[in-house]
C-alpha positions in Angstrom: -10.7 2.8 26.9 -9.5 4.9 23.7 -10.8 4.2 20.8 -8.1 3.6 18.0 -8.4 3.9 14.1 -5.6 2.9 12.1 -5.1 3.2 8.5 -2.7 0.9 6.9 -1.7 -1.2 9.9 0.1 -3.6 8.2 3.1 -1.3 6.7 6.2 0.4 8.9 4.0 2.8 10.5 1.0 0.7 11.4 3.0 -2.3 12.9 4.5 0.0 15.1 1.8 1.7 16.2 0.5 -1.7 17.2 3.5 -2.3 19.1 2.6 0.8 21.0 -0.7 0.0 22.0 0.2 -4.1 22.4 2.3 -2.2 25.7 -1.1 -0.1 27.3 -3.8 -3.3 25.5 -6.3 -2.8 28.9 -6.1 1.0 27.6 -7.0 1.0 24.1 -10.2 -0.7 21.9 -9.0 -1.1 18.1 -12.0 -0.1 16.3 -11.1 -0.6 12.6 -7.3 -1.3 11.0 -7.1 -1.2 6.8 -4.8 -2.9 4.6 -4.1 -3.3 0.8 -3.0 -7.1 0.5 -1.6 -8.3 3.4 -4.4 -10.5 4.9 -2.3 -12.7 6.8 -0.8 -10.2 9.0 -4.3 -8.4 9.6 -5.1 -12.0 10.6 -2.9 -11.6 13.1 -3.8 -8.3 13.9 -7.6 -9.0 14.3 -7.0 -11.9 16.6 -4.7 -10.1 18.9 -6.7 -6.7 19.0 -9.9 -8.4 19.0 -10.6 -5.9 15.7 -14.5 -5.6 14.4 -14.4 -3.3 11.4 -11.1 -3.7 8.9 -10.8 -2.1 5.3 -9.4 -4.4 2.6 -8.5 -2.5 -0.6 -7.2 -5.1 -3.2 -9.8 -7.1 -4.4 -9.1 -10.0 -4.5 -7.8 -9.7 -1.3 -11.0 -8.7 0.0 -12.6 -11.4 -1.3 -10.6 -13.8 0.0 -11.0 -12.1 4.0 -14.8 -12.0 3.4 -15.3 -16.1 3.3 -12.5 -16.5 6.2 -14.1 -14.3 8.1 -18.1 -14.4 9.3 -18.4 -12.2 12.3 -16.1 -9.2 11.5 -17.0 -6.4 9.6 -14.9 -6.2 5.8 -15.3 -3.5 4.0 -13.5 -3.1 0.5 -13.0 1.1 1.0 -13.5 3.5 2.8 -16.8 4.9 1.4 -19.0 3.4 4.2 -16.9 3.1 7.0 -17.9 6.9 8.7 -22.1 5.7 8.6 -20.9 2.3 9.8 -18.9 3.3 12.9 -20.8 5.4 15.3 -19.7 7.8 17.3 -15.8 9.4 17.5 -12.4 7.7 18.1 -10.1 8.7 20.5 -7.1 8.9 18.1 -6.7 7.7 14.1 -3.1 7.2 12.8 -2.9 7.6 9.0 0.0 5.5 7.3 -1.7 4.1 4.2 1.4 4.5 1.7 1.2 6.9 -1.0 -1.2 9.0 -2.4 -3.6 6.2 -2.0 -3.9 7.6 1.4 -5.5 11.5 0.7 -8.8 10.0 0.4 -8.9 7.6 2.9 -7.6 10.1 5.3 -9.9 12.6 4.2 -12.7 9.9 4.9 -11.5 9.3 8.6 -11.0 12.6 9.9 -14.5 13.2 10.6 -14.7 10.1 12.8 -11.8 10.9 15.2 -10.5 13.5 17.6 -7.4 13.6 16.7 -5.7 12.5 13.8 -1.8 11.1 13.3 -0.7 12.1 10.2 2.5 9.8 8.0 1.7 10.2 4.7 3.6 12.6 3.1 1.1 12.7 0.2 -1.6 13.3 1.3 -0.4 16.5 3.1 1.7 17.6 0.4 -0.8 17.0 -2.4 -4.0 17.3 -0.4 -3.3 19.9 2.4 -5.9 22.2 1.7 -8.6 19.7 1.6 -7.5 17.8 5.1 -7.4 21.7 6.9 -11.1 22.1 5.8 -12.0 18.5 6.8 -10.1 19.2 10.6 -11.8 22.3 11.0 -15.0 21.4 9.8 -14.5 18.6 12.2 -13.0 20.4 14.6 -10.4 17.1 14.7 -6.6 17.6 16.4 -4.1 17.1 14.0 -0.6 16.2 14.5 2.3 15.3 12.2 4.2 12.1 12.9 7.4 11.9 10.9 10.2 12.7 13.3 11.0 16.2 11.5 7.1 17.5 11.7 6.8 15.9 15.2 9.7 17.7 16.4 9.1 21.2 14.6 5.6 20.8 16.1 6.8 20.3 19.0 8.9 23.5 19.6 6.8 26.2 17.8 3.7 25.4 19.0 4.7 27.5 21.9 5.4 30.1 19.7 4.5 33.1 16.8 5.5 32.3 13.7 7.0 35.5 13.9 9.2 34.8 16.3 11.1 31.8 13.8 14.1 32.7 11.5 15.2 29.5 10.4 14.1 26.1 10.5 16.3 23.4 9.7 15.7 19.9 8.7 18.3 17.3 9.0 19.3 14.3 6.3 21.3 11.2 7.2 22.3 11.8 3.4 21.2 7.7 2.8 23.2 4.9 2.0 25.8 6.4 -0.4 26.8 9.7 1.6 30.5 9.0 1.8 30.5 6.9 -1.8 30.5 7.1 -5.6 27.2 7.0 -6.9 28.2 5.0 -10.2 25.1 3.7 -13.0 24.0 0.4 -12.2 23.2 1.1 -8.7 21.7 -2.1 -7.1 18.4 -2.0 -5.7 19.1 -3.9 -2.3 22.1 -1.4 -2.3 19.7 1.9 -3.1 17.3 0.9 -0.3 19.8 -0.3 2.5 19.2 2.8 4.5 22.2 3.2 7.5 20.1 4.7 9.9 16.3 3.8 9.5 14.1 0.5 8.6 11.7 1.8 6.3 9.6 0.8 3.2 11.7 0.4 -0.4 10.4 3.4 -1.9 10.8 6.1 1.1 14.0 4.5 1.1 15.0 5.5 -2.3 13.8 8.5 -1.7 16.1 8.9 1.2 19.0 7.7 -1.4 18.4 10.4 -3.0 17.8 13.6 -1.0 13.7 14.2 -2.7 12.0 12.5 1.2 13.6 16.2 2.6 12.4 18.2 -0.7 9.2 16.7 0.3 8.9 17.0 3.7 10.4 21.1 3.3 6.9 21.2 1.5 5.1 19.2 3.9 6.8 21.9 7.0 5.7 24.8 4.7 1.7 23.7 4.5 1.8 22.6 7.7 3.1 25.5 10.2 2.3 28.2 7.2 5.7 29.2 7.3 7.8 30.9 4.1 10.0 28.7 2.2 12.8 30.5 2.4 12.7 30.0 6.4 13.8 26.3 5.9 16.4 25.1 5.1 18.8 21.6 4.9 21.4 20.1 6.6 23.7 16.2 6.2 23.9 14.8 9.6 25.0 11.4 8.8 23.6 9.8 12.6 20.0 10.8 12.3 20.1 11.9 15.8 18.8 15.8 15.6 15.8 15.7 13.4 15.2 19.8 13.1 16.9 22.5 14.3 14.9 26.0 15.2 16.1 29.3 15.3 14.1 32.2 17.2 14.4 36.0 16.4 15.4 35.9 20.3 18.8 34.5 20.2 17.4 30.9 21.0 18.2 27.8 18.9 16.5 24.9 19.8 18.0 21.4 18.9 15.5 18.4 18.7 17.1 14.9 19.1 15.9 11.3 19.9 16.8 8.1 19.2 16.4 6.8 15.5 13.1 5.2 16.5 9.6 5.9 15.0 7.8 5.0 18.6 8.9 7.9 19.7 6.6 10.4 18.1 4.4 7.9 17.6 3.8 7.3 21.1 4.7 10.9 22.2 0.8 11.9 19.3 -0.9 8.8 21.1 -0.2 9.5 24.7 0.1 13.6 24.3 2.7 14.3 27.3 0.4 11.9 29.8 2.6 9.0 31.5 3.9 7.8 28.6 7.5 7.0 29.8 6.5 3.6 30.8 6.4 2.9 27.4 9.2 4.3 25.9 13.2 2.6 25.9 14.4 5.3 25.1 18.4 5.0 25.8 21.0 7.3 27.4 22.1 10.2 25.9 25.3 8.8 23.5 28.0 11.8 24.6 30.0 10.0 21.5 26.8 11.5 19.0 26.8 14.6 20.3 30.0 15.1 20.2 30.4 14.4 16.9 27.5 15.6 15.0 29.0 16.3 11.7 26.8 18.5 10.3 27.5 19.7 7.0 25.8 21.6 4.0 24.0 19.4 1.3 26.7 18.4 -1.8 24.5 19.8 -5.0 26.9 17.8 -7.3 26.2 14.5 -5.4 22.1 15.6 -4.9 21.0 17.4 -7.4 18.0 17.1 -7.1 17.9 20.1 -3.8 18.5 22.5 -6.6 14.5 21.8 -7.2 13.9 23.6 -3.7 14.6 27.0 -5.9 11.7 25.8 -8.8 8.9 25.4 -6.2 6.1 27.9 -5.8 6.0 29.9 -3.2 1.9 29.2 -3.0 0.6 26.2 -2.9 0.2 24.7 -6.1 -1.0 21.6 -7.9 3.0 21.5 -9.2 3.3 19.9 -5.7 1.3 17.0 -6.8 2.7 17.2 -10.2 6.4 16.7 -8.4 5.4 13.6 -6.1 4.1 11.9 -9.0 6.7 12.7 -11.4 9.3 11.1 -8.2 6.8 8.4 -7.5 6.6 6.8 -11.1 10.9 7.2 -11.6 11.0 5.7 -7.9 9.0 2.9 -9.2 10.7 2.3 -12.8 13.5 1.9 -10.5 12.6 -0.8 -8.4 11.3 -2.6 -11.4 15.0 -2.1 -12.9 13.3 -0.2 -16.2 15.5 2.9 -15.6 19.3 3.4 -13.3 19.5 5.1 -10.3 21.2 8.2 -11.5 18.6 8.5 -13.6 15.9 9.3 -10.9 17.3 12.5 -10.3 18.5 13.6 -13.2 15.1 12.8 -14.9 12.9 14.7 -12.1 15.3 17.3 -12.7 14.4 17.8 -16.6 10.8 17.0 -16.2 9.7 19.6 -13.6 11.2 22.2 -16.3 9.2 20.9 -19.1 5.9 23.8 -19.7 3.7 20.5 -19.4 4.4 20.7 -16.1 5.8 23.4 -14.7 2.5 25.1 -15.7 0.5 23.9 -12.7 2.3 26.1 -10.4 -0.3 29.0 -11.4 -3.5 26.5 -10.3 -4.8 25.9 -6.7 -5.9 22.1 -6.0 -9.6 22.4 -5.9 -11.0 18.8 -4.9 -9.7 15.0 -4.7 -10.9 14.2 -8.3 -8.4 16.4 -9.7 -5.6 15.7 -8.1 -6.0 12.2 -8.1 -6.5 12.7 -12.2 -3.5 15.4 -12.5 -1.8 12.4 -11.2 -2.6 10.2 -13.2 -1.7 12.0 -16.2 1.8 13.1 -14.8 2.8 9.7 -14.3 1.7 8.1 -17.4 3.9 10.9 -19.2 6.6 10.1 -17.0 6.5 6.9 -17.3 6.5 7.3 -21.4 9.1 9.7 -21.6 11.4 8.1 -19.1 10.9 4.6 -20.6 11.6 5.8 -23.9 14.1 8.1 -23.8 16.1 5.8 -21.3 15.7 2.9 -24.5 17.7 5.5 -26.4 
């Protein structure tokens, strides 16, 4: 039986990972699950998969669950998990959203033979730290964002020097064919036309900020220079990446809008997994109407940030993540307008207060976490004050 760890088991990616495992339950043993606050769903997962180890990071929910379950090992954080769980799991899914997922990811790498990471912020802000742990513990890494898994599935068979261009596709979100006005409602901003995702990532899709982050991710994961990446709008979300090789070949990677496809492939790695994926037939209507188009910078002004990114890995990547996280949070709390997200992030990244971090390399987790707190506080202060004015 394959031993499995899922960080963020009550989130979208975590739930989909468990759905795959449930179909083939006899071949898997879940040795650890984690959540922040959703202990009701976690309780159901514990019973279904007979899990003996769980992490509940919210203090109040941890105390509640601890009283309910006496025979289960419940931990308030990941500090002692690696000591309590003996041996290595075969597979770990890191799906805790936000920068909060970086520390658990770093802690769990040593406890698994293979780790699939679906957390943008961890890779963007802490790739150097993750890479160090992967090498130290000889842990295999697989990206499971649909775009990065698609790129990975192609270029692992080529040298970096063989690659001419890598294109990531963006759906354009809910406002692609609409005029974006002031006072956009939250329910409209998170109503993605193709994917079922959390609120934060849905807002990032609506501004196209998620695509900026995906390019930074790809640059780090594949160690390929920024100028080789580009973005095209593809409303159907059927094509996930296009790789142009120097030998003249252009490889287009397409699949249904179903995250279980990259997740399932990352678990089984090419073995007999086709019986657990209900992939639809090739849709000729989609193939014949791909509607690929360049990004409209007036509608999606954040795309200009690509020109301001540092060519080398720096703390500016953390600054960018932190500014965006705070602005999206303020929007979801109705404290700023949807249009403010793009305008403010384009303004804030140019401030000397933040741009100076392009010259600084990330050294450790504490430095990244401290910078995140600082940037979010400054962003909150500057944004709310200017919004009131």
